[in-house]
Residue, then its C-alpha position, 0 to 999 in steps of 0.5 A: x863065904x870069906x871076903x877081901x878083909x879076911x883074906x887080909x887077916x890072913x895075909x897078916x898072920x902069914x907075914x907075921x913072924x909069930x905063926x911062920x905060916x908058908x905062903x901058897x906052899x901047895x903051888x910052890x909059893x906062887x900066886x894060886x891062879x890059872x895061867x893062860x894056855x896052861x893045863x889047870x893046876x892040880x895038887x894032890x892032898x893027904x889021902x889021895x884026893x886031888x885039888x883042881x883050881x878052877x879060877x882065878x885067872x890073872x886078869x881076873x885078880x887084876x880086874x879084882x884089884x880096884x874093888x879090894x883097894x876100895x873094900x880094904x881101904x888101901x892107899x893106890x900103891x899099897x896093894x902087893x902086886x905079883 
């Protein structure tokens, strides 16, 4: 299982000009999360398989921020917030 540090490495690759990878392309560049009161988001993948997102909610992402900052040693305001 990957964690916060690996996610930050991926962020660096996505933001880096050398790879030019798209952010959350299957979710129109938006944060990948469940929106309260809406149907679970699903995306059809190549070959016809459907990927259905079960979590996280926006609240779960916000609740994760303190541990994420601690794990990655971020100053208080350096983490990008959506």
